[in-house]
N, CA, C and O atoms as a DFTB+ gen file, in Angstrom:
424 C
 N C O
     1  1      29.320     -55.380      23.031
     2  2      27.974     -54.872      22.880
     3  2      27.636     -54.837      21.395
     4  3      28.473     -54.445      20.582
     5  1      26.423     -55.239      21.030
     6  2      25.989     -55.310      19.646
     7  2      25.524     -53.922      19.195
     8  3      24.661     -53.328      19.841
     9  1      26.096     -53.383      18.069
    10  2      25.752     -52.044      17.598
    11  2      24.824     -52.077      16.393
    12  3      24.588     -51.035      15.781
    13  1      24.294     -53.230      16.036
    14  2      23.371     -53.301      14.905
    15  2      21.984     -52.859      15.351
    16  3      21.557     -53.183      16.459
    17  1      21.273     -52.117      14.493
    18  2      19.924     -51.661      14.874
    19  2      18.953     -52.831      14.889
    20  3      19.182     -53.829      14.205
    21  1      17.891     -52.729      15.645
    22  2      16.878     -53.784      15.667
    23  2      16.273     -53.971      14.278
    24  3      16.284     -53.052      13.460
    25  1      15.757     -55.142      14.024
    26  2      15.214     -55.479      12.703
    27  2      13.988     -54.634      12.364
    28  3      13.728     -54.373      11.189
    29  1      13.226     -54.200      13.382
    30  2      12.024     -53.434      13.101
    31  2      12.294     -51.924      12.997
    32  3      11.352     -51.160      12.786
    33  1      13.535     -51.476      13.135
    34  2      13.863     -50.049      13.015
    35  2      13.834     -49.646      11.547
    36  3      14.286     -50.389      10.675
    37  1      13.293     -48.450      11.285
    38  2      13.200     -47.950       9.911
    39  2      14.568     -47.481       9.445
    40  3      15.313     -46.883      10.221
    41  1      14.910     -47.745       8.185
    42  2      16.181     -47.240       7.681
    43  2      16.185     -45.708       7.692
    44  3      15.136     -45.077       7.564
    45  1      17.367     -45.121       7.844
    46  2      17.456     -43.666       7.976
    47  2      17.132     -42.943       6.683
    48  3      16.809     -41.756       6.721
    49  1      17.204     -43.608       5.541
    50  2      16.940     -42.932       4.274
    51  2      15.451     -42.707       4.040
    52  3      15.086     -41.822       3.267
    53  1      14.593     -43.470       4.674
    54  2      13.153     -43.303       4.513
    55  2      12.621     -42.334       5.556
    56  3      13.035     -42.368       6.714
    57  1      11.698     -41.465       5.140
    58  2      11.104     -40.510       6.060
    59  2      10.070     -41.216       6.930
    60  3       9.258     -42.001       6.440
    61  1      10.114     -40.929       8.200
    62  2       9.119     -41.455       9.131
    63  2       7.864     -40.598       9.040
    64  3       7.918     -39.473       8.541
    65  1       6.721     -41.123       9.522
    66  2       5.502     -40.307       9.492
    67  2       5.726     -38.984      10.232
    68  3       6.242     -38.972      11.349
    69  1       5.338     -37.884       9.608
    70  2       5.517     -36.572      10.214
    71  2       6.828     -35.907       9.853
    72  3       7.010     -34.722      10.131
    73  1       7.745     -36.638       9.243
    74  2       9.029     -36.051       8.883
    75  2       9.027     -35.471       7.466
    76  3       9.927     -34.714       7.104
    77  1       8.039     -35.818       6.684
    78  2       8.016     -35.323       5.312
    79  2       7.670     -33.838       5.304
    80  3       7.103     -33.317       6.265
    81  1       8.009     -33.180       4.238
    82  2       7.755     -31.746       4.095
    83  2       6.263     -31.520       3.843
    84  3       5.675     -32.128       2.949
    85  1       5.670     -30.649       4.633
    86  2       4.243     -30.359       4.512
    87  2       4.041     -28.865       4.245
    88  3       4.983     -28.076       4.310
    89  1       2.806     -28.498       3.947
    90  2       2.502     -27.080       3.751
    91  2       2.722     -26.294       5.034
    92  3       3.184     -25.154       4.999
    93  1       2.395     -26.899       6.158
    94  2       2.567     -26.218       7.428
    95  2       4.038     -25.981       7.736
    96  3       4.401     -24.918       8.238
    97  1       4.886     -26.959       7.440
    98  2       6.314     -26.751       7.681
    99  2       6.855     -25.673       6.755
   100  3       7.730     -24.899       7.145
   101  1       6.342     -25.617       5.535
   102  2       6.735     -24.552       4.620
   103  2       6.280     -23.192       5.118
   104  3       6.999     -22.202       4.983
   105  1       5.081     -23.144       5.696
   106  2       4.566     -21.887       6.238
   107  2       5.412     -21.421       7.421
   108  3       5.717     -20.234       7.534
   109  1       5.793     -22.346       8.302
   110  2       6.641     -21.984       9.434
   111  2       7.999     -21.482       8.958
   112  3       8.543     -20.528       9.516
   113  1       8.535     -22.111       7.947
   114  2       9.810     -21.652       7.392
   115  2       9.657     -20.245       6.839
   116  3      10.523     -19.397       7.052
   117  1       8.564     -19.988       6.130
   118  2       8.323     -18.657       5.579
   119  2       8.157     -17.620       6.687
   120  3       8.637     -16.494       6.556
   121  1       7.488     -17.985       7.769
   122  2       7.308     -17.057       8.896
   123  2       8.657     -16.717       9.522
   124  3       8.932     -15.553       9.813
   125  1       9.489     -17.717       9.729
   126  2      10.809     -17.484      10.335
   127  2      11.657     -16.601       9.427
   128  3      12.284     -15.651       9.897
   129  1      11.681     -16.906       8.132
   130  2      12.454     -16.096       7.189
   131  2      11.899     -14.668       7.159
   132  3      12.666     -13.706       7.120
   133  1      10.590     -14.531       7.178
   134  2       9.966     -13.210       7.185
   135  2      10.327     -12.410       8.423
   136  3      10.598     -11.213       8.331
   137  1      10.332     -13.055       9.576
   138  2      10.703     -12.365      10.816
   139  2      12.163     -11.930      10.803
   140  3      12.490     -10.834      11.257
   141  1      13.039     -12.781      10.287
   142  2      14.457     -12.420      10.188
   143  2      14.618     -11.216       9.259
   144  3      15.361     -10.286       9.572
   145  1      13.923     -11.232       8.114
   146  2      13.991     -10.095       7.190
   147  2      13.428      -8.833       7.826
   148  3      13.959      -7.742       7.613
   149  1      12.367      -8.968       8.598
   150  2      11.784      -7.818       9.282
   151  2      12.773      -7.202      10.265
   152  3      12.887      -5.979      10.345
   153  1      13.478      -8.032      11.003
   154  2      14.492      -7.534      11.948
   155  2      15.618      -6.833      11.189
   156  3      16.088      -5.778      11.615
   157  1      16.056      -7.414      10.062
   158  2      17.117      -6.799       9.266
   159  2      16.658      -5.436       8.740
   160  3      17.419      -4.470       8.782
   161  1      15.429      -5.355       8.250
   162  2      14.898      -4.078       7.753
   163  2      14.787      -3.064       8.881
   164  3      15.092      -1.888       8.682
   165  1      14.361      -3.494      10.055
   166  2      14.253      -2.594      11.204
   167  2      15.615      -2.045      11.598
   168  3      15.743      -0.851      11.867
   169  1      16.631      -2.893      11.637
   170  2      17.989      -2.441      11.955
   171  2      18.467      -1.446      10.902
   172  3      19.081      -0.432      11.232
   173  1      18.182      -1.742       9.630
   174  2      18.561      -0.831       8.549
   175  2      17.915       0.540       8.737
   176  3      18.577       1.568       8.585
   177  1      16.627       0.554       9.065
   178  2      15.922       1.821       9.260
   179  2      16.493       2.582      10.453
   180  3      16.679       3.797      10.380
   181  1      16.768       1.886      11.535
   182  2      17.293       2.553      12.729
   183  2      18.699       3.096      12.506
   184  3      19.082       4.075      13.146
   185  1      19.471       2.490      11.623
   186  2      20.841       2.957      11.380
   187  2      20.910       4.034      10.306
   188  3      21.963       4.649      10.143
   189  1      19.845       4.287       9.572
   190  2      19.848       5.270       8.488
   191  2      18.764       6.314       8.718
   192  3      17.792       6.389       7.966
   193  1      18.934       7.106       9.746
   194  2      17.934       8.105      10.112
   195  2      18.180       9.480       9.508
   196  3      17.339      10.365       9.663
   197  1      19.310       9.692       8.820
   198  2      19.573      11.025       8.271
   199  2      18.502      11.385       7.242
   200  3      18.034      10.536       6.484
   201  1      18.129      12.653       7.236
   202  2      17.044      13.121       6.379
   203  2      17.580      13.461       4.987
   204  3      18.663      14.027       4.841
   205  1      16.797      13.103       3.976
   206  2      17.150      13.414       2.597
   207  2      15.938      14.062       1.933
   208  3      14.796      13.845       2.338
   209  1      16.218      14.871       0.896
   210  2      15.122      15.469       0.145
   211  2      14.723      14.518      -0.967
   212  3      15.571      14.032      -1.716
   213  1      13.431      14.255      -1.072
   214  2      12.914      13.336      -2.077
   215  2      11.937      14.100      -2.965
   216  3      11.046      14.791      -2.472
   217  1      12.116      13.969      -4.289
   218  2      11.198      14.578      -5.246
   219  2      10.697      13.491      -6.166
   220  3      11.483      12.722      -6.719
   221  1       9.390      13.425      -6.332
   222  2       8.774      12.445      -7.226
   223  2       7.605      13.115      -7.914
   224  3       6.643      13.528      -7.266
   225  1       7.691      13.222      -9.229
   226  2       6.707      13.924     -10.039
   227  2       6.515      15.329      -9.490
   228  3       7.446      16.132      -9.542
   229  1       5.346      15.649      -8.970
   230  2       5.102      16.989      -8.446
   231  2       5.203      17.035      -6.921
   232  3       4.965      18.082      -6.318
   233  1       5.553      15.912      -6.293
   234  2       5.680      15.856      -4.839
   235  2       7.132      16.078      -4.435
   236  3       8.055      15.678      -5.145
   237  1       7.317      16.709      -3.304
   238  2       8.662      16.932      -2.786
   239  2       8.578      16.987      -1.269
   240  3       7.599      17.482      -0.711
   241  1       9.604      16.477      -0.608
   242  2       9.608      16.503       0.846
   243  2      10.879      15.916       1.415
   244  3      11.750      15.456       0.676
   245  1      10.982      15.934       2.727
   246  2      12.135      15.378       3.426
   247  2      11.700      14.120       4.174
   248  3      10.694      14.115       4.883
   249  1      12.472      13.067       4.001
   250  2      12.207      11.787       4.665
   251  2      13.526      11.223       5.175
   252  3      14.589      11.568       4.659
   253  1      13.465      10.355       6.188
   254  2      14.675       9.609       6.528
   255  2      15.091       8.730       5.340
   256  3      14.243       8.211       4.614
   257  1      16.385       8.575       5.157
   258  2      16.906       7.822       4.010
   259  2      16.323       6.421       3.944
   260  3      15.915       5.975       2.872
   261  1      16.275       5.725       5.062
   262  2      15.789       4.345       5.072
   263  2      14.316       4.276       4.676
   264  3      13.908       3.347       3.978
   265  1      13.527       5.235       5.107
   266  2      12.107       5.241       4.763
   267  2      11.932       5.487       3.265
   268  3      11.090       4.858       2.625
   269  1      12.728       6.401       2.705
   270  2      12.669       6.656       1.269
   271  2      13.044       5.388       0.491
   272  3      12.384       5.051      -0.493
   273  1      14.084       4.695       0.918
   274  2      14.474       3.453       0.254
   275  2      13.415       2.367       0.424
   276  3      13.178       1.578      -0.490
   277  1      12.784       2.327       1.586
   278  2      11.718       1.350       1.823
   279  2      10.529       1.614       0.900
   280  3       9.952       0.676       0.352
   281  1      10.163       2.877       0.726
   282  2       9.085       3.212      -0.203
   283  2       9.443       2.805      -1.629
   284  3       8.604       2.279      -2.359
   285  1      10.698       3.051      -2.023
   286  2      11.132       2.668      -3.369
   287  2      11.076       1.156      -3.535
   288  3      10.684       0.668      -4.595
   289  1      11.461       0.406      -2.506
   290  2      11.417      -1.051      -2.565
   291  2       9.966      -1.543      -2.680
   292  3       9.678      -2.454      -3.456
   293  1       9.073      -0.949      -1.922
   294  2       7.662      -1.346      -1.966
   295  2       7.069      -1.031      -3.334
   296  3       6.321      -1.838      -3.887
   297  1       7.398       0.140      -3.886
   298  2       6.902       0.499      -5.212
   299  2       7.416      -0.485      -6.262
   300  3       6.662      -0.903      -7.141
   301  1       8.690      -0.854      -6.176
   302  2       9.246      -1.846      -7.098
   303  2       8.567      -3.192      -6.964
   304  3       8.278      -3.848      -7.965
   305  1       8.309      -3.612      -5.727
   306  2       7.640      -4.894      -5.498
   307  2       6.221      -4.874      -6.064
   308  3       5.766      -5.869      -6.629
   309  1       5.520      -3.750      -5.918
   310  2       4.167      -3.644      -6.471
   311  2       4.184      -3.723      -7.999
   312  3       3.304      -4.338      -8.602
   313  1       5.171      -3.111      -8.609
   314  2       5.278      -3.181     -10.069
   315  2       5.524      -4.618     -10.511
   316  3       4.875      -5.103     -11.438
   317  1       6.466      -5.308      -9.846
   318  2       6.753      -6.707     -10.191
   319  2       5.523      -7.578      -9.960
   320  3       5.205      -8.433     -10.787
   321  1       4.827      -7.367      -8.841
   322  2       3.626      -8.147      -8.529
   323  2       2.551      -7.923      -9.596
   324  3       1.895      -8.874     -10.023
   325  1       2.369      -6.675     -10.028
   326  2       1.356      -6.364     -11.028
   327  2       1.639      -7.092     -12.341
   328  3       0.743      -7.701     -12.926
   329  1       2.893      -7.025     -12.799
   330  2       3.231      -7.709     -14.039
   331  2       3.136      -9.231     -13.888
   332  3       2.709      -9.917     -14.817
   333  1       3.527      -9.762     -12.730
   334  2       3.412     -11.202     -12.484
   335  2       1.965     -11.655     -12.466
   336  3       1.631     -12.693     -13.037
   337  1       1.094     -10.881     -11.810
   338  2      -0.326     -11.231     -11.762
   339  2      -0.953     -11.164     -13.149
   340  3      -1.780     -12.006     -13.498
   341  1      -0.561     -10.160     -13.946
   342  2      -1.091     -10.067     -15.305
   343  2      -0.645     -11.268     -16.138
   344  3      -1.427     -11.803     -16.924
   345  1       0.599     -11.690     -15.970
   346  2       1.092     -12.856     -16.718
   347  2       0.363     -14.127     -16.292
   348  3       0.007     -14.945     -17.141
   349  1       0.135     -14.306     -14.992
   350  2      -0.610     -15.478     -14.520
   351  2      -2.031     -15.482     -15.072
   352  3      -2.534     -16.526     -15.488
   353  1      -2.673     -14.329     -15.079
   354  2      -4.017     -14.234     -15.631
   355  2      -4.018     -14.590     -17.115
   356  3      -4.909     -15.294     -17.591
   357  1      -3.023     -14.103     -17.834
   358  2      -2.909     -14.416     -19.257
   359  2      -2.733     -15.920     -19.474
   360  3      -3.375     -16.498     -20.351
   361  1      -1.866     -16.555     -18.681
   362  2      -1.639     -17.997     -18.822
   363  2      -2.890     -18.797     -18.472
   364  3      -3.183     -19.802     -19.120
   365  1      -3.630     -18.360     -17.453
   366  2      -4.875     -19.058     -17.095
   367  2      -5.910     -18.945     -18.198
   368  3      -6.640     -19.898     -18.470
   369  1      -5.975     -17.783     -18.834
   370  2      -6.929     -17.612     -19.934
   371  2      -6.552     -18.512     -21.110
   372  3      -7.427     -19.120     -21.726
   373  1      -5.270     -18.603     -21.424
   374  2      -4.817     -19.456     -22.522
   375  2      -5.098     -20.922     -22.193
   376  3      -5.547     -21.676     -23.057
   377  1      -4.835     -21.332     -20.940
   378  2      -5.089     -22.718     -20.547
   379  2      -6.584     -23.036     -20.592
   380  3      -6.967     -24.120     -21.033
   381  1      -7.432     -22.111     -20.145
   382  2      -8.876     -22.324     -20.198
   383  2      -9.378     -22.439     -21.626
   384  3     -10.231     -23.272     -21.932
   385  1      -8.841     -21.592     -22.495
   386  2      -9.220     -21.655     -23.912
   387  2      -8.794     -22.990     -24.522
   388  3      -9.540     -23.589     -25.297
   389  1      -7.591     -23.455     -24.171
   390  2      -7.111     -24.738     -24.692
   391  2      -7.981     -25.890     -24.184
   392  3      -8.266     -26.826     -24.930
   393  1      -8.405     -25.826     -22.914
   394  2      -9.286     -26.864     -22.368
   395  2     -10.630     -26.875     -23.078
   396  3     -11.152     -27.944     -23.397
   397  1     -11.200     -25.692     -23.331
   398  2     -12.484     -25.618     -24.024
   399  2     -12.362     -26.142     -25.450
   400  3     -13.249     -26.843     -25.937
   401  1     -11.263     -25.801     -26.117
   402  2     -11.064     -26.307     -27.493
   403  2     -10.906     -27.808     -27.505
   404  3     -11.437     -28.471     -28.396
   405  1     -10.184     -28.374     -26.531
   406  2      -9.993     -29.824     -26.456
   407  2     -11.311     -30.514     -26.160
   408  3     -11.586     -31.576     -26.718
   409  1     -12.129     -29.937     -25.300
   410  2     -13.431     -30.518     -24.961
   411  2     -14.379     -30.459     -26.160
   412  3     -15.184     -31.367     -26.368
   413  1     -14.278     -29.395     -26.939
   414  2     -15.147     -29.253     -28.112
   415  2     -14.781     -30.268     -29.187
   416  3     -15.653     -30.742     -29.916
   417  1     -13.494     -30.605     -29.290
   418  2     -13.054     -31.566     -30.305
   419  2     -13.441     -33.002     -29.949
   420  3     -13.655     -33.830     -30.834
   421  1     -13.527     -33.289     -28.661
   422  2     -13.816     -34.687     -28.281
   423  2     -15.288     -34.954     -28.090
   424  3     -15.675     -36.078     -27.772
């Protein structure tokens, strides 16, 4: 029996139509990763129900440990997001200024 592929078959190294990476495939990957992380966080919360005392500035109260850690994680993420957004805005302003200067020179 002949094991050679037909002459019109595409080589395996080239991507066939629909096999290339698209924005939609990236979005599906992000959704799957997000769902897995959500399940991991849910398991973490369910396994850490003991109550702890939390004090922040003038606020004080009792929360489950996992919820307190989740709030701390969200606060940290907001801080990182704020600084990242400010840096992106700064870079866009510098790029816009450079474009205007280049246009003025030409």
